All heavy atoms as TSV, in Angstrom:
chain	resi	resn	atom	element	x	y	z
A	1	MET	N	N	147.514	210.397	45.084
A	1	MET	CA	C	146.269	209.970	45.761
A	1	MET	C	C	145.481	211.123	46.368
A	1	MET	O	O	144.275	211.107	46.355
A	1	MET	CB	C	146.608	208.872	46.824
A	1	MET	CG	C	145.461	208.284	47.502
A	1	MET	SD	S	145.773	207.050	48.676
A	1	MET	CE	C	145.977	205.612	47.588
A	2	ILE	N	N	146.300	212.046	46.930
A	2	ILE	CA	C	145.525	213.227	47.494
A	2	ILE	C	C	144.870	213.926	46.514
A	2	ILE	O	O	143.712	214.305	46.684
A	2	ILE	CB	C	146.574	214.135	48.232
A	2	ILE	CG1	C	147.198	213.512	49.434
A	2	ILE	CG2	C	146.004	215.561	48.535
A	2	ILE	CD1	C	148.289	214.220	50.046
A	3	VAL	N	N	145.487	214.236	45.328
A	3	VAL	CA	C	144.787	215.088	44.331
A	3	VAL	C	C	143.624	214.295	43.697
A	3	VAL	O	O	142.572	214.811	43.399
A	3	VAL	CB	C	145.773	215.334	43.139
A	3	VAL	CG1	C	145.193	215.973	41.931
A	3	VAL	CG2	C	146.919	216.337	43.664
A	4	SER	N	N	143.833	212.985	43.581
A	4	SER	CA	C	142.722	212.031	43.072
A	4	SER	C	C	141.488	212.195	43.999
A	4	SER	O	O	140.402	212.262	43.514
A	4	SER	CB	C	143.049	210.679	42.904
A	4	SER	OG	O	144.146	210.560	41.874
A	5	CYS	N	N	141.697	212.066	45.267
A	5	CYS	CA	C	140.619	212.221	46.264
A	5	CYS	C	C	139.966	213.664	46.162
A	5	CYS	O	O	138.830	213.767	46.150
A	5	CYS	CB	C	141.074	211.963	47.617
A	5	CYS	SG	S	141.474	210.385	47.987
A	6	LEU	N	N	140.698	214.615	45.979
A	6	LEU	CA	C	140.253	215.915	45.920
A	6	LEU	C	C	139.427	216.275	44.722
A	6	LEU	O	O	138.516	217.139	44.650
A	6	LEU	CB	C	141.255	217.017	46.176
A	6	LEU	CG	C	141.917	217.024	47.653
A	6	LEU	CD1	C	143.101	217.947	47.661
A	6	LEU	CD2	C	140.862	217.422	48.591
A	7	LEU	N	N	139.738	215.519	43.599
A	7	LEU	CA	C	138.908	215.722	42.404
A	7	LEU	C	C	137.521	215.156	42.611
A	7	LEU	O	O	136.561	215.539	42.019
A	7	LEU	CB	C	139.505	214.865	41.337
A	7	LEU	CG	C	140.721	215.505	40.632
A	7	LEU	CD1	C	141.439	214.530	39.702
A	7	LEU	CD2	C	140.481	216.842	39.841
A	8	THR	N	N	137.227	214.330	43.638
A	8	THR	CA	C	135.961	213.808	43.866
A	8	THR	C	C	135.217	214.746	44.899
A	8	THR	O	O	134.050	215.132	44.785
A	8	THR	CB	C	136.050	212.418	44.479
A	8	THR	OG1	O	136.720	211.570	43.520
A	8	THR	CG2	C	134.645	211.735	44.708
A	9	GLN	N	N	135.964	214.962	46.092
A	9	GLN	CA	C	135.271	215.949	46.995
A	9	GLN	C	C	136.350	216.605	47.926
A	9	GLN	O	O	137.456	216.151	48.001
A	9	GLN	CB	C	134.343	215.140	47.923
A	9	GLN	CG	C	135.009	214.138	48.926
A	9	GLN	CD	C	134.008	213.399	49.731
A	9	GLN	OE1	O	133.564	212.466	49.250
A	9	GLN	NE2	N	133.768	213.837	50.872
A	10	ASP	N	N	135.947	217.696	48.540
A	10	ASP	CA	C	136.823	218.421	49.375
A	10	ASP	C	C	137.055	217.583	50.730
A	10	ASP	O	O	136.171	216.832	51.024
A	10	ASP	CB	C	136.307	219.717	49.825
A	10	ASP	CG	C	135.981	220.648	48.647
A	10	ASP	OD1	O	136.467	220.355	47.480
A	10	ASP	OD2	O	135.279	221.735	48.794
A	11	LYS	N	N	138.187	217.697	51.211
A	11	LYS	CA	C	138.618	216.797	52.419
A	11	LYS	C	C	139.373	217.647	53.433
A	11	LYS	O	O	140.140	218.572	53.213
A	11	LYS	CB	C	139.470	215.608	52.071
A	11	LYS	CG	C	138.733	214.672	51.167
A	11	LYS	CD	C	138.506	213.423	51.990
A	11	LYS	CE	C	137.948	212.356	51.235
A	11	LYS	NZ	N	136.880	211.781	51.927
A	12	CYS	N	N	139.115	217.298	54.755
A	12	CYS	CA	C	139.877	217.949	55.821
A	12	CYS	C	C	141.300	217.277	55.785
A	12	CYS	O	O	141.480	216.066	55.468
A	12	CYS	CB	C	139.290	217.454	57.187
A	12	CYS	SG	S	140.107	218.112	58.654
A	13	ALA	N	N	142.316	218.132	56.134
A	13	ALA	CA	C	143.695	217.597	56.204
A	13	ALA	C	C	143.890	216.397	56.994
A	13	ALA	O	O	144.618	215.609	56.713
A	13	ALA	CB	C	144.557	218.856	56.663
A	14	CYS	N	N	143.052	216.424	58.075
A	14	CYS	CA	C	143.206	215.254	59.090
A	14	CYS	C	C	142.776	213.903	58.437
A	14	CYS	O	O	143.249	212.874	58.919
A	14	CYS	CB	C	142.403	215.508	60.292
A	14	CYS	SG	S	140.676	215.898	60.038
A	15	ASP	N	N	142.007	213.992	57.343
A	15	ASP	CA	C	141.506	212.708	56.774
A	15	ASP	C	C	142.701	211.963	55.981
A	15	ASP	O	O	142.608	210.818	55.747
A	15	ASP	CB	C	140.385	212.944	55.707
A	15	ASP	CG	C	139.188	213.377	56.474
A	15	ASP	OD1	O	139.015	213.022	57.630
A	15	ASP	OD2	O	138.307	214.187	55.798
A	16	PHE	N	N	143.641	212.826	55.431
A	16	PHE	CA	C	144.579	212.278	54.535
A	16	PHE	C	C	145.611	211.266	55.142
A	16	PHE	O	O	146.126	210.415	54.393
A	16	PHE	CB	C	145.431	213.369	53.831
A	16	PHE	CG	C	144.556	214.034	52.753
A	16	PHE	CD1	C	144.116	215.414	53.024
A	16	PHE	CD2	C	144.066	213.376	51.632
A	16	PHE	CE1	C	143.307	215.991	52.037
A	16	PHE	CE2	C	143.257	214.059	50.760
A	16	PHE	CZ	C	142.938	215.304	50.995
A	17	ALA	N	N	145.890	211.328	56.449
A	17	ALA	CA	C	146.821	210.367	57.036
A	17	ALA	C	C	146.243	208.910	56.844
A	17	ALA	O	O	146.986	207.914	56.593
A	17	ALA	CB	C	146.972	210.718	58.493
A	18	SER	N	N	145.098	208.696	57.140
A	18	SER	CA	C	144.321	207.320	56.961
A	18	SER	C	C	144.107	207.031	55.622
A	18	SER	O	O	144.275	205.819	55.178
A	18	SER	CB	C	142.998	207.313	57.771
A	18	SER	OG	O	142.047	208.196	57.183
A	19	ILE	N	N	143.843	207.983	54.711
A	19	ILE	CA	C	143.661	207.753	53.285
A	19	ILE	C	C	144.956	207.289	52.659
A	19	ILE	O	O	144.958	206.225	51.855
A	19	ILE	CB	C	143.158	208.937	52.508
A	19	ILE	CG1	C	141.643	209.287	53.017
A	19	ILE	CG2	C	143.166	208.729	51.097
A	19	ILE	CD1	C	141.167	210.545	52.498
A	20	THR	N	N	146.082	207.771	53.024
A	20	THR	CA	C	147.272	207.522	52.379
A	20	THR	C	C	148.116	206.478	53.044
A	20	THR	O	O	149.306	206.122	52.550
A	20	THR	CB	C	148.143	208.796	52.106
A	20	THR	OG1	O	148.442	209.348	53.337
A	20	THR	CG2	C	147.349	209.719	51.183
A	21	ASN	N	N	147.764	206.270	54.352
A	21	ASN	CA	C	148.563	205.356	55.217
A	21	ASN	C	C	149.975	205.852	55.467
A	21	ASN	O	O	150.924	205.208	55.627
A	21	ASN	CB	C	148.730	203.846	54.635
A	21	ASN	CG	C	147.416	203.178	54.547
A	21	ASN	OD1	O	146.668	203.193	55.572
A	21	ASN	ND2	N	147.261	202.500	53.538
A	22	LYS	N	N	150.096	207.217	55.633
A	22	LYS	CA	C	151.161	207.949	55.901
A	22	LYS	C	C	150.907	208.733	57.155
A	22	LYS	O	O	149.747	209.004	57.463
A	22	LYS	CB	C	151.697	208.937	54.776
A	22	LYS	CG	C	151.805	208.321	53.489
A	22	LYS	CD	C	152.979	207.484	53.413
A	22	LYS	CE	C	153.236	206.892	52.053
A	22	LYS	NZ	N	154.233	205.899	51.960
A	23	ASP	N	N	151.864	209.147	57.844
A	23	ASP	CA	C	151.717	209.983	59.023
A	23	ASP	C	C	151.412	211.327	58.741
A	23	ASP	O	O	151.508	211.924	57.665
A	23	ASP	CB	C	152.997	209.912	59.906
A	23	ASP	CG	C	154.305	210.459	59.273
A	23	ASP	OD1	O	154.284	211.781	59.030
A	23	ASP	OD2	O	155.173	209.800	59.013
A	24	GLN	N	N	150.864	212.030	59.812
A	24	GLN	CA	C	150.246	213.416	59.607
A	24	GLN	C	C	151.347	214.353	59.106
A	24	GLN	O	O	151.042	215.255	58.303
A	24	GLN	CB	C	149.673	213.867	60.916
A	24	GLN	CG	C	149.047	215.238	60.890
A	24	GLN	CD	C	147.672	215.243	59.990
A	24	GLN	OE1	O	146.950	214.324	60.056
A	24	GLN	NE2	N	147.458	216.150	59.296
A	25	THR	N	N	152.568	214.234	59.599
A	25	THR	CA	C	153.674	215.139	59.101
A	25	THR	C	C	153.852	215.034	57.658
A	25	THR	O	O	154.003	216.002	56.993
A	25	THR	CB	C	154.853	214.837	59.907
A	25	THR	OG1	O	154.657	214.923	61.263
A	25	THR	CG2	C	156.026	215.758	59.554
A	26	THR	N	N	153.872	213.813	57.100
A	26	THR	CA	C	154.158	213.573	55.688
A	26	THR	C	C	153.022	214.150	54.814
A	26	THR	O	O	153.216	214.910	53.794
A	26	THR	CB	C	154.216	212.034	55.498
A	26	THR	OG1	O	155.468	211.573	56.207
A	26	THR	CG2	C	154.490	211.735	53.982
A	27	THR	N	N	151.757	213.870	55.224
A	27	THR	CA	C	150.659	214.450	54.460
A	27	THR	C	C	150.476	215.912	54.542
A	27	THR	O	O	150.258	216.503	53.512
A	27	THR	CB	C	149.293	213.771	54.934
A	27	THR	OG1	O	149.083	214.030	56.239
A	27	THR	CG2	C	149.259	212.345	54.614
A	28	SER	N	N	150.794	216.440	55.596
A	28	SER	CA	C	150.830	217.956	55.784
A	28	SER	C	C	151.907	218.466	54.925
A	28	SER	O	O	151.755	219.639	54.299
A	28	SER	CB	C	151.150	218.325	57.271
A	28	SER	OG	O	150.127	218.023	58.000
A	29	ARG	N	N	153.118	218.047	54.785
A	29	ARG	CA	C	154.135	218.412	53.956
A	29	ARG	C	C	153.661	218.367	52.399
A	29	ARG	O	O	153.825	219.356	51.690
A	29	ARG	CB	C	155.365	217.651	54.079
A	29	ARG	CG	C	156.628	218.169	53.337
A	29	ARG	CD	C	157.934	217.498	53.757
A	29	ARG	NE	N	157.786	216.524	54.687
A	29	ARG	CZ	C	158.052	215.105	54.561
A	29	ARG	NH1	N	158.569	214.787	53.455
A	29	ARG	NH2	N	157.999	214.330	55.605
A	30	HIS	N	N	152.977	217.326	51.977
A	30	HIS	CA	C	152.651	217.060	50.651
A	30	HIS	C	C	151.440	218.114	50.373
A	30	HIS	O	O	151.463	218.704	49.215
A	30	HIS	CB	C	152.103	215.725	50.380
A	30	HIS	CG	C	153.109	214.684	50.230
A	30	HIS	ND1	N	153.735	214.342	49.111
A	30	HIS	CD2	C	153.846	214.095	51.243
A	30	HIS	CE1	C	154.608	213.433	49.267
A	30	HIS	NE2	N	154.830	213.267	50.522
A	31	LEU	N	N	150.594	218.322	51.344
A	31	LEU	CA	C	149.485	219.330	51.089
A	31	LEU	C	C	150.047	220.814	50.990
A	31	LEU	O	O	149.752	221.577	50.147
A	31	LEU	CB	C	148.526	219.311	52.232
A	31	LEU	CG	C	147.597	218.111	52.240
A	31	LEU	CD1	C	146.876	217.868	53.555
A	31	LEU	CD2	C	146.541	218.145	51.156
A	32	LYS	N	N	151.100	221.127	51.696
A	32	LYS	CA	C	151.815	222.323	51.601
A	32	LYS	C	C	152.400	222.510	50.232
A	32	LYS	O	O	152.193	223.653	49.597
A	32	LYS	CB	C	152.848	222.528	52.735
A	32	LYS	CG	C	153.581	223.755	52.633
A	32	LYS	CD	C	154.569	223.984	53.796
A	32	LYS	CE	C	155.335	225.284	53.592
A	32	LYS	NZ	N	156.437	225.355	54.454
A	33	ILE	N	N	153.088	221.490	49.714
A	33	ILE	CA	C	153.675	221.571	48.425
A	33	ILE	C	C	152.701	221.757	47.404
A	33	ILE	O	O	152.724	222.571	46.529
A	33	ILE	CB	C	154.501	220.251	48.144
A	33	ILE	CG1	C	155.771	220.270	49.031
A	33	ILE	CG2	C	154.928	220.126	46.702
A	33	ILE	CD1	C	156.481	218.949	49.161
A	34	LEU	N	N	151.534	221.009	47.426
A	34	LEU	CA	C	150.426	221.174	46.435
A	34	LEU	C	C	149.856	222.460	46.456
A	34	LEU	O	O	149.424	223.124	45.518
A	34	LEU	CB	C	149.386	220.119	46.639
A	34	LEU	CG	C	149.705	218.648	46.391
A	34	LEU	CD1	C	148.788	217.622	46.997
A	34	LEU	CD2	C	149.888	218.479	44.863
A	35	SER	N	N	149.697	223.168	47.735
A	35	SER	CA	C	149.148	224.451	47.880
A	35	SER	C	C	150.053	225.439	47.301
A	35	SER	O	O	149.664	226.429	46.602
A	35	SER	CB	C	149.018	224.760	49.349
A	35	SER	OG	O	148.411	226.007	49.507
A	36	GLU	N	N	151.363	225.449	47.639
A	36	GLU	CA	C	152.462	226.388	47.028
A	36	GLU	C	C	152.447	226.263	45.604
A	36	GLU	O	O	152.798	227.210	44.893
A	36	GLU	CB	C	153.677	226.033	47.672
A	36	GLU	CG	C	153.840	226.504	49.153
A	36	GLU	CD	C	155.085	226.057	49.752
A	36	GLU	OE1	O	155.935	225.362	49.260
A	36	GLU	OE2	O	155.349	226.586	50.988
A	37	ALA	N	N	152.231	225.076	44.982
A	37	ALA	CA	C	152.207	224.791	43.476
A	37	ALA	C	C	151.032	225.380	42.854
A	37	ALA	O	O	150.876	225.436	41.659
A	37	ALA	CB	C	152.419	223.473	43.124
A	38	GLY	N	N	149.955	225.867	43.657
A	38	GLY	CA	C	148.775	226.296	43.099
A	38	GLY	C	C	147.787	225.333	42.610
A	38	GLY	O	O	146.866	225.595	41.863
A	39	ILE	N	N	147.956	224.137	43.041
A	39	ILE	CA	C	147.128	222.978	42.633
A	39	ILE	C	C	145.845	222.820	43.658
A	39	ILE	O	O	144.821	222.624	43.185
A	39	ILE	CB	C	147.908	221.672	42.665
A	39	ILE	CG1	C	148.925	221.775	41.518
A	39	ILE	CG2	C	146.960	220.469	42.408
A	39	ILE	CD1	C	149.876	220.588	41.496
A	40	VAL	N	N	146.060	223.012	44.878
A	40	VAL	CA	C	145.103	223.043	45.881
A	40	VAL	C	C	144.868	224.268	46.662
A	40	VAL	O	O	145.902	224.980	46.645
A	40	VAL	CB	C	145.150	221.789	46.820
A	40	VAL	CG1	C	145.174	220.514	46.141
A	40	VAL	CG2	C	146.422	221.994	47.728
A	41	ASP	N	N	143.798	224.432	47.231
A	41	ASP	CA	C	143.544	225.574	48.214
A	41	ASP	C	C	142.879	225.065	49.382
A	41	ASP	O	O	142.323	223.921	49.350
A	41	ASP	CB	C	142.762	226.657	47.411
A	41	ASP	CG	C	142.794	228.025	47.978
A	41	ASP	OD1	O	143.612	228.176	48.887
A	41	ASP	OD2	O	142.067	228.912	47.482
A	42	PHE	N	N	142.756	225.854	50.465
A	42	PHE	CA	C	142.081	225.382	51.625
A	42	PHE	C	C	141.350	226.536	52.353
A	42	PHE	O	O	141.619	227.633	52.000
A	42	PHE	CB	C	143.167	224.851	52.636
A	42	PHE	CG	C	144.170	225.794	53.195
A	42	PHE	CD1	C	143.811	226.532	54.352
A	42	PHE	CD2	C	145.305	226.045	52.616
A	42	PHE	CE1	C	144.713	227.388	54.822
A	42	PHE	CE2	C	146.181	226.910	53.161
A	42	PHE	CZ	C	145.894	227.587	54.153
A	43	GLU	N	N	140.348	226.143	53.082
A	43	GLU	CA	C	139.592	227.082	53.902
A	43	GLU	C	C	139.727	226.547	55.286
A	43	GLU	O	O	139.590	225.352	55.574
A	43	GLU	CB	C	138.105	227.125	53.378
A	43	GLU	CG	C	137.983	227.682	52.046
A	43	GLU	CD	C	136.546	227.699	51.584
A	43	GLU	OE1	O	135.671	227.307	52.470
A	43	GLU	OE2	O	136.241	227.881	50.467
A	44	LYS	N	N	139.797	227.523	56.249
A	44	LYS	CA	C	139.771	227.019	57.622
A	44	LYS	C	C	138.280	226.994	58.170
A	44	LYS	O	O	137.496	227.946	57.899
A	44	LYS	CB	C	140.644	228.016	58.459
A	44	LYS	CG	C	142.113	227.872	58.347
A	44	LYS	CD	C	142.822	228.756	59.370
A	44	LYS	CE	C	144.243	228.329	59.477
A	44	LYS	NZ	N	144.978	228.965	60.526
A	45	GLU	N	N	138.040	225.960	58.798
A	45	GLU	CA	C	136.838	225.734	59.450
A	45	GLU	C	C	137.122	225.425	60.967
A	45	GLU	O	O	137.490	224.179	61.250
A	45	GLU	CB	C	136.028	224.614	58.813
A	45	GLU	CG	C	135.335	225.003	57.533
A	45	GLU	CD	C	134.320	223.883	57.052
A	45	GLU	OE1	O	134.095	223.023	57.858
A	45	GLU	OE2	O	134.041	224.041	55.830
A	46	GLY	N	N	137.063	226.411	61.799
A	46	GLY	CA	C	137.547	226.175	63.151
A	46	GLY	C	C	139.007	225.764	63.176
A	46	GLY	O	O	139.911	226.599	62.714
A	47	ARG	N	N	139.405	224.741	63.728
A	47	ARG	CA	C	140.816	224.245	63.822
A	47	ARG	C	C	141.234	223.418	62.660
A	47	ARG	O	O	142.371	223.109	62.413
A	47	ARG	CB	C	140.924	223.512	65.062
A	47	ARG	CG	C	140.815	224.319	66.300
A	47	ARG	CD	C	140.873	223.471	67.593
A	47	ARG	NE	N	142.243	222.911	67.778
A	47	ARG	CZ	C	142.534	222.037	68.650
A	47	ARG	NH1	N	141.630	221.761	69.478
A	47	ARG	NH2	N	143.797	221.613	68.811
A	48	ASN	N	N	140.240	223.124	61.701
A	48	ASN	CA	C	140.508	222.224	60.621
A	48	ASN	C	C	140.797	223.049	59.278
A	48	ASN	O	O	140.272	224.163	59.181
A	48	ASN	CB	C	139.325	221.286	60.398
A	48	ASN	CG	C	139.212	220.348	61.466
A	48	ASN	OD1	O	140.108	219.886	62.102
A	48	ASN	ND2	N	137.911	219.976	61.828
A	49	ARG	N	N	141.529	222.403	58.393
A	49	ARG	CA	C	141.662	223.040	57.068
A	49	ARG	C	C	141.078	222.003	56.173
A	49	ARG	O	O	141.335	220.871	56.054
A	49	ARG	CB	C	143.163	223.097	56.790
A	49	ARG	CG	C	143.973	224.252	57.397
A	49	ARG	CD	C	145.387	224.290	56.967
A	49	ARG	NE	N	146.044	225.404	57.635
A	49	ARG	CZ	C	147.043	225.909	57.185
A	49	ARG	NH1	N	147.732	225.536	56.130
A	49	ARG	NH2	N	147.617	227.027	57.833
A	50	ILE	N	N	140.171	222.641	55.354
A	50	ILE	CA	C	139.422	221.834	54.300
A	50	ILE	C	C	140.075	222.206	52.942
A	50	ILE	O	O	140.008	223.251	52.498
A	50	ILE	CB	C	137.916	222.137	54.307
A	50	ILE	CG1	C	137.342	222.144	55.604
A	50	ILE	CG2	C	137.277	221.331	53.314
A	50	ILE	CD1	C	137.422	220.756	56.357
A	51	TYR	N	N	140.714	221.115	52.358
A	51	TYR	CA	C	141.352	221.206	51.147
A	51	TYR	C	C	140.540	220.945	50.001
A	51	TYR	O	O	139.590	220.087	50.010
A	51	TYR	CB	C	142.645	220.282	51.061
A	51	TYR	CG	C	143.786	220.928	51.796
A	51	TYR	CD1	C	143.908	220.634	53.272
A	51	TYR	CD2	C	144.748	221.595	51.288
A	51	TYR	CE1	C	144.852	221.166	53.967
A	51	TYR	CE2	C	145.762	222.145	52.002
A	51	TYR	CZ	C	145.797	221.889	53.457
A	51	TYR	OH	O	146.877	222.364	54.103
A	52	LYS	N	N	140.758	221.625	48.839
A	52	LYS	CA	C	140.055	221.532	47.593
A	52	LYS	C	C	140.953	221.701	46.411
A	52	LYS	O	O	141.934	222.390	46.498
A	52	LYS	CB	C	138.746	222.381	47.608
A	52	LYS	CG	C	139.078	223.761	47.616
A	52	LYS	CD	C	137.872	224.613	47.730
A	52	LYS	CE	C	138.265	226.077	47.855
A	52	LYS	NZ	N	137.109	226.948	47.791
A	53	ILE	N	N	140.505	221.287	45.229
A	53	ILE	CA	C	141.253	221.622	44.012
A	53	ILE	C	C	141.035	223.167	43.860
A	53	ILE	O	O	139.987	223.706	44.057
A	53	ILE	CB	C	140.771	220.898	42.817
A	53	ILE	CG1	C	140.920	219.385	43.029
A	53	ILE	CG2	C	141.418	221.390	41.510
A	53	ILE	CD1	C	142.368	218.995	43.121
A	54	LYS	N	N	142.136	223.894	43.427
A	54	LYS	CA	C	142.048	225.353	43.469
A	54	LYS	C	C	140.875	225.954	42.793
A	54	LYS	O	O	140.167	226.864	43.331
A	54	LYS	CB	C	143.363	225.858	43.066
A	54	LYS	CG	C	143.581	227.444	43.098
A	54	LYS	CD	C	144.813	227.897	42.898
A	54	LYS	CE	C	144.877	229.423	43.133
A	54	LYS	NZ	N	146.129	229.955	43.341
A	55	ASN	N	N	140.606	225.531	41.476
A	55	ASN	CA	C	139.437	226.132	40.769
A	55	ASN	C	C	139.156	225.138	39.558
A	55	ASN	O	O	139.880	224.116	39.408
A	55	ASN	CB	C	139.933	227.496	40.177
A	55	ASN	CG	C	141.235	227.432	39.408
A	55	ASN	OD1	O	141.513	226.559	38.572
A	55	ASN	ND2	N	141.924	228.556	39.474
A	56	GLU	N	N	138.177	225.452	38.805
A	56	GLU	CA	C	137.646	224.553	37.743
A	56	GLU	C	C	138.813	224.376	36.659
A	56	GLU	O	O	138.873	223.335	36.059
A	56	GLU	CB	C	136.352	224.996	37.185
A	56	GLU	CG	C	135.689	224.062	36.347
A	56	GLU	CD	C	135.348	222.724	36.919
A	56	GLU	OE1	O	135.137	222.560	38.075
A	56	GLU	OE2	O	135.560	221.663	36.192
A	57	GLN	N	N	139.429	225.418	36.377
A	57	GLN	CA	C	140.577	225.415	35.374
A	57	GLN	C	C	141.574	224.353	35.793
A	57	GLN	O	O	142.070	223.515	34.931
A	57	GLN	CB	C	141.230	226.690	35.141
A	57	GLN	CG	C	142.229	226.716	34.075
A	57	GLN	CD	C	142.885	228.168	33.937
A	57	GLN	OE1	O	142.487	229.068	34.595
A	57	GLN	NE2	N	143.822	228.166	33.036
A	58	MET	N	N	142.008	224.331	37.023
A	58	MET	CA	C	142.985	223.380	37.582
A	58	MET	C	C	142.383	221.911	37.477
A	58	MET	O	O	143.024	220.988	37.127
A	58	MET	CB	C	143.490	223.744	38.912
A	58	MET	CG	C	144.538	222.780	39.637
A	58	MET	SD	S	146.041	222.583	38.502
A	58	MET	CE	C	146.722	224.291	38.715
A	59	ARG	N	N	141.156	221.789	37.808
A	59	ARG	CA	C	140.539	220.546	37.881
A	59	ARG	C	C	140.530	219.948	36.578
A	59	ARG	O	O	140.926	218.794	36.320
A	59	ARG	CB	C	139.003	220.598	38.336
A	59	ARG	CG	C	138.265	219.307	38.338
A	59	ARG	CD	C	136.833	219.630	38.809
A	59	ARG	NE	N	136.730	220.254	40.192
A	59	ARG	CZ	C	136.907	219.623	41.350
A	59	ARG	NH1	N	137.163	218.232	41.372
A	59	ARG	NH2	N	136.876	220.183	42.424
A	60	GLN	N	N	140.136	220.688	35.388
A	60	GLN	CA	C	140.225	220.258	34.040
A	60	GLN	C	C	141.582	219.929	33.560
A	60	GLN	O	O	141.804	218.992	32.853
A	60	GLN	CB	C	139.497	221.301	33.190
A	60	GLN	CG	C	138.042	221.365	33.273
A	60	GLN	CD	C	137.374	219.987	33.146
A	60	GLN	OE1	O	137.672	219.328	32.200
A	60	GLN	NE2	N	136.531	219.684	34.063
A	61	MET	N	N	142.595	220.725	34.015
A	61	MET	CA	C	143.944	220.459	33.587
A	61	MET	C	C	144.497	219.145	34.233
A	61	MET	O	O	145.113	218.365	33.587
A	61	MET	CB	C	144.822	221.652	34.122
A	61	MET	CG	C	146.260	221.552	33.478
A	61	MET	SD	S	147.425	222.957	33.865
A	61	MET	CE	C	146.521	224.032	34.815
A	62	LEU	N	N	144.107	218.906	35.410
A	62	LEU	CA	C	144.498	217.628	36.071
A	62	LEU	C	C	143.815	216.426	35.415
A	62	LEU	O	O	144.523	215.429	35.105
A	62	LEU	CB	C	144.104	217.584	37.510
A	62	LEU	CG	C	144.920	218.591	38.476
A	62	LEU	CD1	C	144.323	218.739	39.740
A	62	LEU	CD2	C	146.377	218.156	38.608
A	63	LEU	N	N	142.591	216.544	35.077
A	63	LEU	CA	C	141.845	215.500	34.330
A	63	LEU	C	C	142.467	215.259	32.944
A	63	LEU	O	O	142.582	214.110	32.541
A	63	LEU	CB	C	140.432	215.849	34.308
A	63	LEU	CG	C	139.686	215.798	35.595
A	63	LEU	CD1	C	138.294	216.322	35.470
A	63	LEU	CD2	C	139.608	214.253	36.205
A	64	ASN	N	N	142.819	216.388	32.307
A	64	ASN	CA	C	143.347	216.225	30.957
A	64	ASN	C	C	144.794	215.699	30.965
A	64	ASN	O	O	145.199	215.019	30.049
A	64	ASN	CB	C	143.483	217.632	30.292
A	64	ASN	CG	C	142.103	218.065	29.877
A	64	ASN	OD1	O	141.140	217.398	29.730
A	64	ASN	ND2	N	141.987	219.435	29.638
A	65	CYS	N	N	145.468	215.717	32.194
A	65	CYS	CA	C	146.806	215.180	32.292
A	65	CYS	C	C	146.672	213.723	32.684
A	65	CYS	O	O	147.813	213.053	32.756
A	65	CYS	CB	C	147.606	215.982	33.263
A	65	CYS	SG	S	148.136	217.585	32.841
A	66	GLY	N	N	145.578	213.259	32.917
A	66	GLY	CA	C	145.424	211.750	33.216
A	66	GLY	C	C	145.284	211.549	34.643
A	66	GLY	O	O	145.185	210.282	35.055
A	67	VAL	N	N	145.060	212.422	35.517
A	67	VAL	CA	C	144.759	212.215	36.980
A	67	VAL	C	C	143.434	211.693	37.087
A	67	VAL	O	O	142.426	212.277	36.545
A	67	VAL	CB	C	145.005	213.367	37.788
A	67	VAL	CG1	C	144.783	213.146	39.334
A	67	VAL	CG2	C	146.441	213.929	37.692
A	68	GLU	N	N	143.203	210.499	37.657
A	68	GLU	CA	C	141.922	209.825	37.820
A	68	GLU	C	C	141.299	210.200	39.064
A	68	GLU	O	O	141.923	210.281	40.036
A	68	GLU	CB	C	142.004	208.320	37.543
A	68	GLU	CG	C	142.454	207.851	36.292
A	68	GLU	CD	C	142.652	206.400	36.137
A	68	GLU	OE1	O	141.862	205.751	36.851
A	68	GLU	OE2	O	143.344	205.937	35.368
A	69	LYS	N	N	139.956	210.415	39.081
A	69	LYS	CA	C	139.211	210.468	40.233
A	69	LYS	C	C	139.111	209.172	40.940
A	69	LYS	O	O	138.901	208.148	40.441
A	69	LYS	CB	C	137.742	211.054	40.028
A	69	LYS	CG	C	137.688	212.316	39.407
A	69	LYS	CD	C	136.135	212.728	39.207
A	69	LYS	CE	C	136.072	213.981	38.450
A	69	LYS	NZ	N	134.596	214.308	38.155
A	70	LEU	N	N	139.351	209.170	42.214
A	70	LEU	CA	C	139.132	208.128	43.092
A	70	LEU	C	C	137.728	208.154	43.673
A	70	LEU	O	O	137.467	209.072	44.514
A	70	LEU	CB	C	140.104	207.932	44.194
A	70	LEU	CG	C	141.597	207.556	43.809
A	70	LEU	CD1	C	142.574	207.467	45.027
A	70	LEU	CD2	C	141.635	206.287	42.988
A	71	GLU	N	N	136.752	207.399	43.195
A	71	GLU	CA	C	135.371	207.546	43.703
A	71	GLU	C	C	135.210	207.257	45.142
A	71	GLU	O	O	134.471	207.997	45.808
A	71	GLU	CB	C	134.512	206.584	42.893
A	71	GLU	CG	C	134.312	206.920	41.435
A	71	GLU	CD	C	133.941	208.345	41.187
A	71	GLU	OE1	O	133.082	208.873	41.866
A	71	GLU	OE2	O	134.434	208.987	40.228
A	72	CYS	N	N	136.097	206.438	45.710
A	72	CYS	CA	C	136.031	206.096	47.119
A	72	CYS	C	C	137.517	206.012	47.602
A	72	CYS	O	O	138.205	205.070	47.442
A	72	CYS	CB	C	135.342	204.765	47.333
A	72	CYS	SG	S	135.277	204.449	49.173
A	73	CYS	N	N	137.907	207.150	48.183
A	73	CYS	CA	C	139.363	207.169	48.508
A	73	CYS	C	C	139.493	207.052	50.148
A	73	CYS	O	O	140.634	207.212	50.535
A	73	CYS	CB	C	139.964	208.510	48.129
A	73	CYS	SG	S	139.165	209.890	48.806
A	74	CYS	N	N	138.488	206.700	50.772
A	74	CYS	CA	C	138.590	206.499	52.172
A	74	CYS	C	C	138.262	204.956	52.531
A	74	CYS	O	O	137.505	204.376	51.934
A	74	CYS	CB	C	137.801	207.529	52.926
A	74	CYS	SG	S	135.991	207.310	52.673
A	75	LYS	N	N	138.892	204.532	53.518
A	75	LYS	CA	C	138.717	203.199	54.069
A	75	LYS	C	C	137.277	202.907	54.591
A	75	LYS	O	O	136.859	201.786	54.558
A	75	LYS	CB	C	139.679	202.714	55.222
A	75	LYS	CG	C	141.055	202.743	54.672
A	75	LYS	CD	C	142.039	202.448	55.695
A	75	LYS	CE	C	143.531	202.516	55.171
A	75	LYS	NZ	N	144.445	202.330	56.326
A	76	GLU	N	N	136.539	203.964	55.024
A	76	GLU	CA	C	135.165	203.799	55.519
A	76	GLU	C	C	134.184	203.356	54.532
A	76	GLU	O	O	133.080	202.949	54.760
A	76	GLU	CB	C	134.679	205.104	56.140
A	76	GLU	CG	C	135.487	205.442	57.516
A	76	GLU	CD	C	136.887	205.991	57.107
A	76	GLU	OE1	O	137.017	206.706	56.179
A	76	GLU	OE2	O	137.847	205.785	57.994
A	77	CYS	N	N	134.428	203.533	53.201
A	77	CYS	CA	C	133.390	203.288	52.221
A	77	CYS	C	C	133.263	201.806	52.005
A	77	CYS	O	O	134.224	200.969	51.951
A	77	CYS	CB	C	134.011	203.841	50.841
A	77	CYS	SG	S	134.038	205.611	50.843
């Protein structure tokens, strides 16, 4: 779900707890694993980390592997 959301738009790490219905610790662990695997990257904006798919090549590889974009991955939509 995290990767699917990031295929649509960059997101703050703090958003994923509500998106996935998991606690912050769990989502942080998953984001760390995705980052270490070279799938996602992040930029710091103040105290927040904004996550994104690492690059266009990774984006295309994920799409070719069948990962679908979630057009609306947040409850606010």
